[in-house]
C-alpha positions in Angstrom: -78.6 -81.5 173.2 -81.5 -80.6 170.9 -83.2 -77.3 171.3 -86.9 -77.5 172.2 -89.8 -75.1 171.7 -92.2 -74.0 174.5 -94.2 -77.2 174.2 -91.1 -79.3 174.8 -91.0 -80.6 171.2 -87.6 -80.5 169.5 -87.4 -77.8 166.8 -88.0 -79.3 163.4 -89.9 -82.3 164.9 -93.4 -82.9 163.6 -96.2 -82.0 166.0 -98.3 -84.9 164.8 -97.7 -87.7 162.3 -100.1 -86.2 159.8 -98.7 -84.0 157.0 -95.2 -83.2 158.3 -96.2 -81.2 161.4 -99.7 -80.1 160.5 -102.2 -80.7 163.3 -105.8 -81.9 162.7 -107.0 -78.3 163.6 -104.7 -76.7 160.9 -105.6 -79.4 158.4 -109.4 -78.8 158.9 -108.9 -75.0 158.5 -107.0 -75.7 155.3 -109.7 -78.0 154.1 -112.3 -75.3 154.9 -110.4 -72.8 152.8 -109.9 -75.3 150.0 -113.6 -76.0 149.8 -114.2 -72.2 149.2 -112.0 -72.1 146.0 -114.2 -71.3 143.1 -113.9 -69.8 139.6 -114.9 -66.2 140.3 -113.2 -65.0 143.4 -109.7 -66.1 144.6 -109.3 -67.5 148.1 -106.4 -65.8 149.9 -103.6 -67.8 151.4 -103.9 -68.2 155.2 -101.5 -66.2 157.4 -100.7 -69.2 159.7 -97.7 -71.0 158.1 -98.9 -74.5 159.1 -102.4 -73.9 157.7 -100.8 -72.4 154.6 -98.6 -75.5 154.1 -101.6 -77.8 154.4 -103.7 -75.5 152.1 -101.0 -75.6 149.4 -100.6 -79.3 149.8 -104.3 -79.8 149.1 -104.1 -77.6 146.0 -101.0 -79.6 144.8 -102.8 -82.9 145.3 -105.9 -81.6 143.5 -103.9 -80.4 140.6 -102.2 -83.8 140.4 -105.6 -85.5 140.2 -107.3 -83.5 137.5 -108.2 -80.1 139.0 -106.8 -76.8 137.7 -106.2 -74.4 140.6 -103.7 -71.6 140.1 -102.7 -68.5 142.1 -104.1 -65.2 140.8 -101.5 -63.1 139.0 -101.9 -60.2 141.5 -101.2 -62.3 144.6 -104.8 -62.2 145.6 -105.2 -66.0 146.3 -106.0 -69.2 144.5 -108.9 -69.9 142.1 -110.1 -72.6 139.7 -109.8 -72.0 136.1 -112.9 -72.1 133.8 -112.0 -73.3 130.3 -115.0 -71.3 128.9 -113.5 -68.0 129.9 -110.8 -66.5 127.6 -109.0 -64.7 130.4 -108.6 -68.0 132.2 -107.0 -69.6 129.1 -104.5 -66.7 129.1 -103.9 -67.1 132.8 -103.3 -70.9 132.4 -100.8 -70.3 129.6 -98.9 -67.7 131.6 -98.9 -70.0 134.7 -97.7 -73.0 132.7 -94.9 -70.9 131.2 -93.7 -69.8 134.6 -93.8 -73.4 136.0 -91.9 -74.7 132.9 -89.3 -72.0 133.4 -88.8 -73.0 137.0 -88.5 -76.7 136.1 -85.9 -75.9 133.4 -83.9 -73.8 135.9 -83.9 -76.7 138.4 -82.8 -79.2 135.7 -80.0 -76.8 134.6 -78.9 -76.3 138.2 -78.8 -80.0 138.8 -76.8 -80.6 135.6 -74.2 -78.0 136.6 -74.0 -79.5 140.2 -73.5 -82.9 138.7 -70.7 -81.6 136.4 -69.1 -79.9 139.3 -69.4 -83.0 141.6 -67.9 -85.3 139.0 -65.4 -82.7 137.6 -66.8 -82.9 134.0 -66.4 -79.4 132.6 
């Protein structure tokens, strides 16, 4: 027997077929926040987890398609980088270094898991 939430939907089941559980209302709220992202003031992450997931997905898709949106270093939200500003160049280099370190850590972990799985030490 699967556990169900107060709406009768099994836990972990998507509420709608759009974006892994994000309803149209949450998606439109995320799109509204996304449209406010600029180069001067960061847009804070939403407190609603479903809106936040949709918001971060929009940012990820934008970055994969030529945009350059990063989180502010102080946790104040997301903003677009401006290549003309020296501080943004520094922020981009710092963000890129963090992301590359995360990617290397994931690759190292997977390599060790593979060695462990196949017994190749």
